[in-house]
Backbone and ligand atoms as CSV (ligand in chain L), in Angstrom:
chain,resi,resn,atom,element,x,y,z
A,1,UNK,N,N,2.221,168.476,-191.853
A,1,UNK,CA,C,1.357,167.321,-191.609
A,1,UNK,C,C,1.490,166.864,-190.154
A,2,UNK,N,N,0.359,166.466,-189.553
A,2,UNK,CA,C,0.508,166.095,-188.147
A,2,UNK,C,C,0.912,164.626,-187.997
A,3,UNK,N,N,1.542,164.354,-186.893
A,3,UNK,CA,C,2.129,163.040,-186.639
A,3,UNK,C,C,1.043,161.978,-186.417
A,4,UNK,N,N,1.241,160.801,-187.002
A,4,UNK,CA,C,0.302,159.708,-186.770
A,4,UNK,C,C,0.580,159.060,-185.419
A,5,UNK,N,N,-0.446,158.973,-184.582
A,5,UNK,CA,C,-0.311,158.317,-183.276
A,5,UNK,C,C,-1.368,157.226,-183.200
A,6,UNK,N,N,-0.940,155.998,-182.909
A,6,UNK,CA,C,-1.888,154.875,-182.900
A,6,UNK,C,C,-2.671,154.819,-181.588
A,7,UNK,N,N,-3.798,154.091,-181.649
A,7,UNK,CA,C,-4.624,153.891,-180.449
A,7,UNK,C,C,-3.807,153.238,-179.339
A,8,UNK,N,N,-2.933,152.304,-179.725
A,8,UNK,CA,C,-2.112,151.623,-178.718
A,8,UNK,C,C,-1.195,152.604,-177.995
A,9,UNK,N,N,-0.670,153.571,-178.739
A,9,UNK,CA,C,0.189,154.584,-178.095
A,9,UNK,C,C,-0.645,155.465,-177.166
A,10,UNK,N,N,-1.829,155.868,-177.662
A,10,UNK,CA,C,-2.695,156.754,-176.879
A,10,UNK,C,C,-3.085,156.089,-175.558
A,11,UNK,N,N,-3.392,154.776,-175.633
A,11,UNK,CA,C,-3.835,154.029,-174.447
A,11,UNK,C,C,-2.850,154.085,-173.279
A,12,UNK,N,N,-1.575,154.268,-173.596
A,12,UNK,CA,C,-0.552,154.286,-172.536
A,12,UNK,C,C,-0.624,155.561,-171.690
A,13,UNK,N,N,-1.277,156.591,-172.219
A,13,UNK,CA,C,-1.290,157.888,-171.526
A,13,UNK,C,C,-2.631,158.103,-170.848
A,14,UNK,N,N,-2.832,157.354,-169.755
A,14,UNK,CA,C,-4.155,157.350,-169.144
A,14,UNK,C,C,-4.189,157.787,-167.680
A,15,UNK,N,N,-3.094,158.334,-167.155
A,15,UNK,CA,C,-3.172,158.876,-165.793
A,15,UNK,C,C,-2.475,160.239,-165.679
A,16,UNK,N,N,-2.619,160.868,-164.493
A,16,UNK,CA,C,-2.150,162.257,-164.304
A,16,UNK,C,C,-0.756,162.518,-164.862
A,17,UNK,N,N,0.083,161.477,-164.853
A,17,UNK,CA,C,1.464,161.684,-165.330
A,17,UNK,C,C,1.466,162.120,-166.779
A,18,UNK,N,N,0.541,161.558,-167.547
A,18,UNK,CA,C,0.438,161.904,-168.962
A,18,UNK,C,C,-0.973,161.578,-169.447
A,19,UNK,N,N,-1.689,162.599,-169.890
A,19,UNK,CA,C,-3.073,162.410,-170.329
A,19,UNK,C,C,-3.244,162.773,-171.799
A,20,UNK,N,N,-3.485,161.726,-172.593
A,20,UNK,CA,C,-3.771,161.953,-174.012
A,20,UNK,C,C,-5.235,161.607,-174.257
A,21,UNK,N,N,-5.895,162.431,-175.070
A,21,UNK,CA,C,-7.306,162.188,-175.375
A,21,UNK,C,C,-7.520,162.326,-176.884
A,22,UNK,N,N,-8.373,161.442,-177.431
A,22,UNK,CA,C,-8.705,161.547,-178.861
A,22,UNK,C,C,-10.018,162.320,-178.981
A,23,UNK,N,N,-10.030,163.341,-179.806
A,23,UNK,CA,C,-11.275,164.046,-180.107
A,23,UNK,C,C,-11.323,164.249,-181.617
A,24,UNK,N,N,-12.378,163.723,-182.222
A,24,UNK,CA,C,-12.531,163.800,-183.690
A,24,UNK,C,C,-11.255,163.365,-184.417
A,25,UNK,N,N,-10.762,162.219,-184.038
A,25,UNK,CA,C,-9.593,161.588,-184.689
A,25,UNK,C,C,-8.245,162.270,-184.441
A,26,UNK,N,N,-8.265,163.375,-183.726
A,26,UNK,CA,C,-6.998,164.028,-183.395
A,26,UNK,C,C,-6.618,163.695,-181.948
A,27,UNK,N,N,-5.306,163.671,-181.707
A,27,UNK,CA,C,-4.821,163.297,-180.375
A,27,UNK,C,C,-4.316,164.554,-179.648
A,28,UNK,N,N,-4.764,164.701,-178.393
A,28,UNK,CA,C,-4.394,165.876,-177.604
A,28,UNK,C,C,-3.682,165.460,-176.320
A,29,UNK,N,N,-2.610,166.170,-176.013
A,29,UNK,CA,C,-1.926,165.957,-174.742
A,29,UNK,C,C,-2.389,167.070,-173.798
A,30,UNK,N,N,-3.311,166.701,-172.883
A,30,UNK,CA,C,-3.890,167.709,-172.008
A,30,UNK,C,C,-3.333,167.624,-170.574
A,31,UNK,N,N,-2.157,166.981,-170.438
A,31,UNK,CA,C,-1.559,166.825,-169.107
A,31,UNK,C,C,-1.441,168.180,-168.396
A,32,UNK,N,N,-0.976,169.186,-169.125
A,32,UNK,CA,C,-0.758,170.494,-168.489
A,32,UNK,C,C,-2.051,171.288,-168.326
A,33,UNK,N,N,-3.135,170.783,-168.944
A,33,UNK,CA,C,-4.407,171.496,-168.907
A,33,UNK,C,C,-5.323,170.963,-167.792
A,34,UNK,N,N,-4.916,169.815,-167.200
A,34,UNK,CA,C,-5.763,169.158,-166.199
A,34,UNK,C,C,-6.295,170.113,-165.137
A,35,UNK,N,N,-5.378,170.862,-164.526
A,35,UNK,CA,C,-5.774,171.738,-163.417
A,35,UNK,C,C,-6.498,172.997,-163.892
A,36,UNK,N,N,-6.341,173.324,-165.169
A,36,UNK,CA,C,-6.985,174.543,-165.694
A,36,UNK,C,C,-8.384,174.281,-166.231
A,37,UNK,N,N,-8.693,173.022,-166.525
A,37,UNK,CA,C,-9.965,172.708,-167.181
A,37,UNK,C,C,-11.170,173.140,-166.336
A,38,UNK,N,N,-12.030,174.010,-166.876
A,38,UNK,CA,C,-13.193,174.473,-166.106
A,38,UNK,C,C,-14.132,173.333,-165.714
A,39,UNK,N,N,-14.089,172.244,-166.455
A,39,UNK,CA,C,-14.936,171.082,-166.150
A,39,UNK,C,C,-14.259,170.122,-165.177
A,40,UNK,N,N,-13.087,170.496,-164.669
A,40,UNK,CA,C,-12.375,169.670,-163.696
A,40,UNK,C,C,-11.449,168.640,-164.323
A,41,UNK,N,N,-10.458,168.234,-163.532
A,41,UNK,CA,C,-9.479,167.255,-164.025
A,41,UNK,C,C,-10.133,165.885,-164.196
A,42,UNK,N,N,-11.096,165.569,-163.326
A,42,UNK,CA,C,-11.700,164.234,-163.373
A,42,UNK,C,C,-12.365,163.918,-164.704
A,43,UNK,N,N,-13.057,164.935,-165.275
A,43,UNK,CA,C,-13.747,164.661,-166.541
A,43,UNK,C,C,-12.740,164.343,-167.643
A,44,UNK,N,N,-11.564,164.935,-167.558
A,44,UNK,CA,C,-10.528,164.634,-168.556
A,44,UNK,C,C,-9.917,163.263,-168.273
A,45,UNK,N,N,-9.706,162.966,-166.978
A,45,UNK,CA,C,-9.097,161.682,-166.611
A,45,UNK,C,C,-9.995,160.497,-166.977
A,46,UNK,N,N,-11.309,160.746,-166.990
A,46,UNK,CA,C,-12.240,159.680,-167.335
A,46,UNK,C,C,-12.055,159.179,-168.768
A,47,UNK,N,N,-11.636,160.075,-169.643
A,47,UNK,CA,C,-11.445,159.654,-171.041
A,47,UNK,C,C,-9.963,159.631,-171.418
A,48,UNK,N,N,-9.097,159.681,-170.398
A,48,UNK,CA,C,-7.650,159.652,-170.657
A,48,UNK,C,C,-7.255,158.345,-171.329
A,49,UNK,N,N,-6.475,158.434,-172.382
A,49,UNK,CA,C,-6.034,157.242,-173.114
A,49,UNK,C,C,-7.108,156.674,-174.017
A,50,UNK,N,N,-8.214,157.408,-174.140
A,50,UNK,CA,C,-9.342,156.895,-174.926
A,50,UNK,C,C,-9.902,157.975,-175.852
A,51,UNK,N,N,-11.014,157.619,-176.491
A,51,UNK,CA,C,-11.710,158.583,-177.329
A,51,UNK,C,C,-12.664,159.405,-176.468
A,52,UNK,N,N,-12.483,160.726,-176.485
A,52,UNK,CA,C,-13.322,161.584,-175.650
A,52,UNK,C,C,-14.278,162.416,-176.481
A,53,UNK,N,N,-14.431,162.052,-177.755
A,53,UNK,CA,C,-15.266,162.868,-178.653
A,53,UNK,C,C,-16.682,163.030,-178.121
A,54,UNK,N,N,-17.290,161.888,-177.741
A,54,UNK,CA,C,-18.676,161.980,-177.301
A,54,UNK,C,C,-18.804,162.811,-176.020
A,55,UNK,N,N,-17.901,162.561,-175.062
A,55,UNK,CA,C,-17.926,163.318,-173.805
A,55,UNK,C,C,-17.754,164.807,-174.102
A,56,UNK,N,N,-16.821,165.100,-175.002
A,56,UNK,CA,C,-16.531,166.491,-175.343
A,56,UNK,C,C,-17.750,167.153,-175.995
A,57,UNK,N,N,-18.392,166.418,-176.911
A,57,UNK,CA,C,-19.553,166.980,-177.613
A,57,UNK,C,C,-20.785,167.039,-176.719
A,58,UNK,N,N,-20.949,166.069,-175.846
A,58,UNK,CA,C,-22.114,166.043,-174.954
A,58,UNK,C,C,-22.192,167.299,-174.091
A,59,UNK,N,N,-21.017,167.820,-173.734
A,59,UNK,CA,C,-20.969,169.002,-172.863
A,59,UNK,C,C,-21.350,170.267,-173.656
A,60,UNK,N,N,-21.177,170.225,-174.955
A,60,UNK,CA,C,-21.483,171.399,-175.776
A,60,UNK,C,C,-20.467,172.496,-175.566
A,61,UNK,N,N,-19.197,172.140,-175.697
A,61,UNK,CA,C,-18.116,173.109,-175.509
A,61,UNK,C,C,-18.233,174.295,-176.460
A,62,UNK,N,N,-17.797,175.444,-175.987
A,62,UNK,CA,C,-17.867,176.685,-176.772
A,62,UNK,C,C,-16.818,176.701,-177.886
A,63,UNK,N,N,-16.933,177.698,-178.750
A,63,UNK,CA,C,-15.931,177.862,-179.814
A,63,UNK,C,C,-14.560,178.146,-179.201
A,64,UNK,N,N,-14.571,178.841,-178.068
A,64,UNK,CA,C,-13.299,179.136,-177.380
A,64,UNK,C,C,-12.611,177.842,-176.966
A,65,UNK,N,N,-13.423,176.893,-176.444
A,65,UNK,CA,C,-12.874,175.611,-176.012
A,65,UNK,C,C,-12.286,174.874,-177.219
A,66,UNK,N,N,-12.996,174.934,-178.365
A,66,UNK,CA,C,-12.512,174.272,-179.591
A,66,UNK,C,C,-11.221,174.910,-180.087
A,67,UNK,N,N,-11.147,176.204,-179.919
A,67,UNK,CA,C,-9.957,176.946,-180.330
A,67,UNK,C,C,-8.769,176.530,-179.435
A,68,UNK,N,N,-9.083,176.369,-178.163
A,68,UNK,CA,C,-8.067,176.002,-177.172
A,68,UNK,C,C,-7.465,174.615,-177.459
A,69,UNK,N,N,-8.321,173.748,-178.029
A,69,UNK,CA,C,-7.870,172.392,-178.365
A,69,UNK,C,C,-6.590,172.414,-179.194
A,70,UNK,N,N,-6.561,173.346,-180.174
A,70,UNK,CA,C,-5.418,173.416,-181.109
A,70,UNK,C,C,-4.086,173.470,-180.381
A,71,UNK,N,N,-4.100,174.155,-179.246
A,71,UNK,CA,C,-2.875,174.348,-178.470
A,71,UNK,C,C,-2.316,173.012,-177.966
A,72,UNK,N,N,-3.224,172.029,-177.764
A,72,UNK,CA,C,-2.793,170.770,-177.151
A,72,UNK,C,C,-2.661,169.612,-178.145
A,73,UNK,N,N,-2.913,169.897,-179.411
A,73,UNK,CA,C,-2.863,168.819,-180.405
A,73,UNK,C,C,-1.430,168.319,-180.591
A,74,UNK,N,N,-1.266,166.986,-180.559
A,74,UNK,CA,C,0.080,166.426,-180.765
A,74,UNK,C,C,0.120,165.467,-181.954
A,75,UNK,N,N,-1.050,165.120,-182.487
A,75,UNK,CA,C,-1.052,164.203,-183.634
A,75,UNK,C,C,-2.445,163.785,-184.040
A,76,UNK,N,N,-2.489,162.795,-184.941
A,76,UNK,CA,C,-3.757,162.313,-185.505
A,76,UNK,C,C,-3.712,160.783,-185.558
A,77,UNK,N,N,-4.872,160.158,-185.476
A,77,UNK,CA,C,-4.905,158.700,-185.605
A,77,UNK,C,C,-4.548,158.322,-187.037
A,78,UNK,N,N,-3.876,157.174,-187.226
A,78,UNK,CA,C,-3.584,156.740,-188.597
A,78,UNK,C,C,-4.891,156.426,-189.332
A,79,UNK,N,N,-4.932,156.547,-190.661
A,79,UNK,CA,C,-6.176,156.396,-191.418
A,79,UNK,C,C,-6.990,155.145,-191.060
A,80,UNK,N,N,-6.327,154.005,-190.843
A,80,UNK,CA,C,-7.051,152.764,-190.553
A,80,UNK,C,C,-7.767,152.764,-189.211
A,81,UNK,N,N,-7.422,153.686,-188.338
A,81,UNK,CA,C,-8.036,153.708,-187.009
A,81,UNK,C,C,-8.991,154.886,-186.832
A,82,UNK,N,N,-9.166,155.613,-187.924
A,82,UNK,CA,C,-10.041,156.796,-187.803
A,82,UNK,C,C,-11.504,156.439,-187.901
A,83,UNK,N,N,-12.311,157.291,-187.334
A,83,UNK,CA,C,-13.735,157.152,-187.348
A,83,UNK,C,C,-14.279,157.949,-188.518
A,84,UNK,N,N,-15.113,157.311,-189.349
A,84,UNK,CA,C,-15.628,158.057,-190.505
A,84,UNK,C,C,-16.753,158.990,-190.084
A,85,UNK,N,N,-17.755,158.393,-189.445
A,85,UNK,CA,C,-18.896,159.208,-189.038
A,85,UNK,C,C,-19.012,159.093,-187.527
A,86,UNK,N,N,-19.035,160.193,-186.865
A,86,UNK,CA,C,-19.028,160.188,-185.410
A,86,UNK,C,C,-20.196,159.410,-184.807
A,87,UNK,N,N,-21.391,159.571,-185.364
A,87,UNK,CA,C,-22.542,158.910,-184.762
A,87,UNK,C,C,-22.617,157.427,-185.114
A,88,UNK,N,N,-21.849,157.015,-186.145
A,88,UNK,CA,C,-21.914,155.616,-186.575
A,88,UNK,C,C,-20.566,154.975,-186.313
A,89,UNK,N,N,-20.127,155.134,-185.084
A,89,UNK,CA,C,-18.757,154.726,-184.839
A,89,UNK,C,C,-18.625,153.370,-184.166
A,90,UNK,N,N,-17.551,152.774,-184.458
A,90,UNK,CA,C,-17.227,151.380,-184.227
A,90,UNK,C,C,-17.244,150.700,-182.915
A,91,UNK,N,N,-18.131,149.738,-182.849
A,91,UNK,CA,C,-18.237,149.006,-181.585
A,91,UNK,C,C,-17.189,147.898,-181.500
A,92,UNK,N,N,-16.893,147.281,-182.626
A,92,UNK,CA,C,-16.023,146.100,-182.596
A,92,UNK,C,C,-14.679,146.363,-181.960
A,93,UNK,N,N,-13.981,147.345,-182.457
A,93,UNK,CA,C,-12.645,147.652,-181.961
A,93,UNK,C,C,-12.682,148.061,-180.484
A,94,UNK,N,N,-13.687,148.896,-180.171
A,94,UNK,CA,C,-13.802,149.375,-178.795
A,94,UNK,C,C,-14.122,148.219,-177.862
A,95,UNK,N,N,-14.985,147.310,-178.325
A,95,UNK,CA,C,-15.370,146.176,-177.502
A,95,UNK,C,C,-14.142,145.303,-177.255
A,96,UNK,N,N,-13.345,145.111,-178.313
A,96,UNK,CA,C,-12.152,144.293,-178.194
A,96,UNK,C,C,-11.181,144.915,-177.188
A,97,UNK,N,N,-11.008,146.238,-177.289
A,97,UNK,CA,C,-10.012,146.877,-176.438
A,97,UNK,C,C,-10.486,147.044,-175.008
A,98,UNK,N,N,-11.791,147.047,-174.783
A,98,UNK,CA,C,-12.237,147.268,-173.404
A,98,UNK,C,C,-12.750,145.992,-172.750
A,99,UNK,N,N,-12.713,144.866,-173.491
A,99,UNK,CA,C,-13.273,143.643,-172.932
A,99,UNK,C,C,-12.502,143.185,-171.706
A,100,UNK,N,N,-11.206,143.526,-171.640
A,100,UNK,CA,C,-10.430,143.120,-170.488
A,100,UNK,C,C,-10.716,144.009,-169.290
A,101,UNK,N,N,-11.311,145.180,-169.576
A,101,UNK,CA,C,-11.655,146.083,-168.478
A,101,UNK,C,C,-13.159,145.993,-168.226
A,102,UNK,N,N,-13.697,147.053,-167.654
A,102,UNK,CA,C,-15.115,147.084,-167.355
A,102,UNK,C,C,-15.935,147.144,-168.641
A,103,UNK,N,N,-16.879,146.228,-168.819
A,103,UNK,CA,C,-17.617,146.212,-170.076
A,103,UNK,C,C,-18.538,147.425,-170.220
A,104,UNK,N,N,-18.851,148.094,-169.100
A,104,UNK,CA,C,-19.702,149.275,-169.216
A,104,UNK,C,C,-18.947,150.442,-169.840
A,105,UNK,N,N,-17.638,150.252,-169.983
A,105,UNK,CA,C,-16.818,151.307,-170.576
A,105,UNK,C,C,-16.872,151.299,-172.104
A,106,UNK,N,N,-17.608,150.335,-172.658
A,106,UNK,CA,C,-17.626,150.185,-174.116
A,106,UNK,C,C,-17.903,151.512,-174.798
A,107,UNK,N,N,-17.107,151.788,-175.801
A,107,UNK,CA,C,-17.248,153.072,-176.470
A,107,UNK,C,C,-18.224,152.956,-177.622
A,108,UNK,N,N,-18.677,154.118,-178.119
A,108,UNK,CA,C,-19.618,154.171,-179.227
A,108,UNK,C,C,-18.887,154.172,-180.550
A,109,UNK,N,N,-17.574,154.172,-180.492
A,109,UNK,CA,C,-16.804,154.352,-181.726
A,109,UNK,C,C,-16.872,153.181,-182.690
A,110,UNK,N,N,-16.812,153.492,-183.961
A,110,UNK,CA,C,-16.650,152.485,-184.997
A,110,UNK,C,C,-15.530,152.985,-185.869
A,111,UNK,N,N,-14.533,152.135,-186.063
A,111,UNK,CA,C,-13.399,152.562,-186.874
A,111,UNK,C,C,-13.503,152.015,-188.281
A,112,UNK,N,N,-12.789,152.652,-189.205
A,112,UNK,CA,C,-12.747,152.165,-190.588
A,112,UNK,C,C,-12.236,150.728,-190.605
A,113,UNK,N,N,-11.337,150.421,-189.654
A,113,UNK,CA,C,-10.695,149.122,-189.578
A,113,UNK,C,C,-11.688,147.979,-189.399
A,114,UNK,N,N,-12.886,148.274,-188.925
A,114,UNK,CA,C,-13.864,147.225,-188.725
A,114,UNK,C,C,-14.988,147.367,-189.748
A,115,UNK,N,N,-14.911,146.603,-190.864
A,115,UNK,CA,C,-15.844,146.842,-191.958
A,115,UNK,C,C,-17.198,146.183,-191.732
A,116,UNK,N,N,-17.913,146.649,-190.711
A,116,UNK,CA,C,-19.214,146.077,-190.395
A,116,UNK,C,C,-20.158,146.197,-191.588
A,117,UNK,N,N,-20.110,147.328,-192.300
A,117,UNK,CA,C,-21.022,147.555,-193.406
A,117,UNK,C,C,-20.699,146.618,-194.562
A,118,UNK,N,N,-19.403,146.300,-194.749
A,118,UNK,CA,C,-19.048,145.420,-195.851
A,118,UNK,C,C,-19.481,143.984,-195.539
A,119,UNK,N,N,-19.458,143.596,-194.239
A,119,UNK,CA,C,-19.935,142.262,-193.844
A,119,UNK,C,C,-21.427,142.150,-194.151
A,120,UNK,N,N,-22.149,143.221,-193.849
A,120,UNK,CA,C,-23.586,143.259,-194.077
A,120,UNK,C,C,-23.870,143.120,-195.571
A,121,UNK,N,N,-23.065,143.813,-196.370
A,121,UNK,CA,C,-23.226,143.779,-197.823
A,121,UNK,C,C,-23.095,142.338,-198.322
A,122,UNK,N,N,-22.062,141.631,-197.829
A,122,UNK,CA,C,-21.842,140.246,-198.261
A,122,UNK,C,C,-22.934,139.313,-197.771
A,123,UNK,N,N,-23.475,139.603,-196.604
A,123,UNK,CA,C,-24.576,138.774,-196.082
A,123,UNK,C,C,-25.793,138.913,-196.993
A,124,UNK,N,N,-26.059,140.147,-197.445
A,124,UNK,CA,C,-27.202,140.401,-198.333
A,124,UNK,C,C,-26.975,139.697,-199.670
A,125,UNK,N,N,-25.740,139.791,-200.205
A,125,UNK,CA,C,-25.418,139.149,-201.481
A,125,UNK,C,C,-25.605,137.631,-201.360
A,126,UNK,N,N,-25.116,137.041,-200.254
A,126,UNK,CA,C,-25.230,135.595,-200.043
A,126,UNK,C,C,-26.692,135.172,-199.948
A,127,UNK,N,N,-27.483,135.965,-199.245
A,127,UNK,CA,C,-28.902,135.684,-199.071
A,127,UNK,C,C,-29.624,135.728,-200.413
A,128,UNK,N,N,-29.308,136.764,-201.200
A,128,UNK,CA,C,-29.925,136.916,-202.521
A,128,UNK,C,C,-29.550,135.728,-203.406
A,129,UNK,N,N,-28.294,135.302,-203.346
A,129,UNK,CA,C,-27.819,134.157,-204.131
A,129,UNK,C,C,-28.564,132.892,-203.744
A,130,UNK,N,N,-28.706,132.661,-202.441
A,130,UNK,CA,C,-29.396,131.465,-201.950
A,130,UNK,C,C,-30.853,131.467,-202.402
A,131,UNK,N,N,-31.470,132.619,-202.360
A,131,UNK,CA,C,-32.870,132.764,-202.783
A,131,UNK,C,C,-33.016,132.401,-204.254
A,132,UNK,N,N,-32.095,132.930,-205.054
A,132,UNK,CA,C,-32.116,132.710,-206.495
A,132,UNK,C,C,-31.966,131.222,-206.808
A,133,UNK,N,N,-30.994,130.587,-206.144
A,133,UNK,CA,C,-30.770,129.153,-206.355
A,133,UNK,C,C,-32.033,128.372,-205.960
A,134,UNK,N,N,-32.646,128.773,-204.870
A,134,UNK,CA,C,-33.874,128.130,-204.389
A,134,UNK,C,C,-34.978,128.222,-205.426
A,135,UNK,N,N,-35.152,129.402,-206.007
A,135,UNK,CA,C,-36.207,129.624,-207.005
A,135,UNK,C,C,-35.953,128.757,-208.238
A,136,UNK,N,N,-34.687,128.759,-208.700
A,136,UNK,CA,C,-34.321,127.993,-209.899
A,136,UNK,C,C,-34.553,126.489,-209.647
A,137,UNK,N,N,-34.078,126.006,-208.492
A,137,UNK,CA,C,-34.234,124.586,-208.158
A,137,UNK,C,C,-35.714,124.204,-208.114
A,138,UNK,N,N,-36.516,125.060,-207.487
A,138,UNK,CA,C,-37.942,124.788,-207.340
A,138,UNK,C,C,-38.592,124.661,-208.716
A,139,UNK,N,N,-38.169,125.571,-209.625
A,139,UNK,CA,C,-38.741,125.611,-210.961
A,139,UNK,C,C,-38.414,124.319,-211.711
A,140,UNK,N,N,-37.156,123.870,-211.614
A,140,UNK,CA,C,-36.730,122.696,-212.363
A,140,UNK,C,C,-37.156,121.387,-211.718
A,141,UNK,N,N,-37.360,121.360,-210.438
A,141,UNK,CA,C,-37.745,120.123,-209.757
A,141,UNK,C,C,-39.243,119.845,-209.896
A,142,UNK,N,N,-40.007,120.900,-210.192
A,142,UNK,CA,C,-41.457,120.717,-210.322
A,142,UNK,C,C,-41.828,120.103,-211.671
L,1,HEM,C1,C,-9.659,167.709,-174.073
L,1,HEM,C2,C,-9.996,168.877,-174.420
L,1,HEM,C3,C,-10.899,169.814,-173.663
L,1,HEM,C4,C,-10.777,171.151,-173.625
L,1,HEM,C5,C,-9.716,171.991,-174.328
L,1,HEM,C6,C,-11.858,171.651,-172.786
L,1,HEM,C7,C,-12.059,172.976,-172.505
L,1,HEM,C8,C,-13.112,173.476,-171.761
L,1,HEM,C9,C,-13.414,174.870,-171.584
L,1,HEM,C10,C,-12.626,176.039,-172.173
L,1,HEM,C11,C,-14.530,174.933,-170.810
L,1,HEM,C12,C,-15.264,176.231,-170.364
L,1,HEM,C13,C,-16.627,176.316,-171.064
L,1,HEM,C14,C,-16.508,176.410,-172.563
L,1,HEM,O1,O,-15.784,177.307,-173.050
L,1,HEM,O2,O,-17.128,175.591,-173.269
L,1,HEM,C15,C,-14.907,173.595,-170.482
L,1,HEM,C16,C,-15.972,173.254,-169.689
L,1,HEM,C17,C,-16.345,171.972,-169.407
L,1,HEM,N1,N,-15.780,170.834,-169.856
L,1,HEM,FE1,FE,-14.187,170.723,-171.085
L,1,HEM,N2,N,-12.598,170.613,-172.334
L,1,HEM,C18,C,-12.059,169.456,-172.855
L,1,HEM,C19,C,-12.535,168.181,-172.680
L,1,HEM,C20,C,-13.589,167.830,-171.902
L,1,HEM,C21,C,-14.065,166.497,-171.729
L,1,HEM,C22,C,-13.492,165.249,-172.416
L,1,HEM,C23,C,-15.086,166.546,-170.866
L,1,HEM,C24,C,-15.839,165.338,-170.390
L,1,HEM,C25,C,-16.970,165.322,-169.830
L,1,HEM,C26,C,-15.281,167.942,-170.474
L,1,HEM,C27,C,-16.219,168.429,-169.593
L,1,HEM,C28,C,-16.449,169.756,-169.334
L,1,HEM,C29,C,-17.508,170.254,-168.461
L,1,HEM,C30,C,-18.481,169.391,-167.658
L,1,HEM,C31,C,-17.455,171.630,-168.519
L,1,HEM,C32,C,-18.413,172.598,-167.843
L,1,HEM,C33,C,-17.892,173.181,-166.602
L,1,HEM,C34,C,-18.904,174.126,-166.012
L,1,HEM,O3,O,-19.514,174.906,-166.765
L,1,HEM,O4,O,-19.092,174.063,-164.812
L,1,HEM,N3,N,-14.340,168.689,-171.150
L,1,HEM,N4,N,-14.037,172.720,-171.063
């Protein structure tokens, strides 16, 4: 089983001395790969200490590149910090963590930890309840 590494731990590894990147919920230590990366060290440093899934996928890396990833894997995010669906990923957590930095850095991620969908569900239930009460009141007051 791979080791659980939290986002807070990953965040500490954000410069040349130590570069950790999250891709598809797995954590990679690419410090030794910086100079070898065909896409340059800068592209890796840009997502150092952060989630690089989108950057990695946007480039359309080959199967060889995906295979190479295995060599650098050091762990996985704990279940509460994982992303369920890559395209529907959490703004709340990312916004919170990057608000102290540049806001343009906001990530597309959505984590399980931020139950945006469950909030929406309760809003719909509350709205339906209010509607029902309104209808009943209207009926009895007339
Ligand atoms: C962290 C794990 C990564 C690994 C193991 C990796 C590996 C590779 C490999 C093997 C290539 C050669 C082409 C290919 O086989 O697809 C490549 C190219 C490239 N990578 Fe990455 N990459 C990683 C992350 C990233 C990230 C986060 C970016 C961010 C933008 C990036 C940007 C690029 C670019 C722009 C190229 C194209 C270089 C060119 O064709 O001139 N890579 N990468």
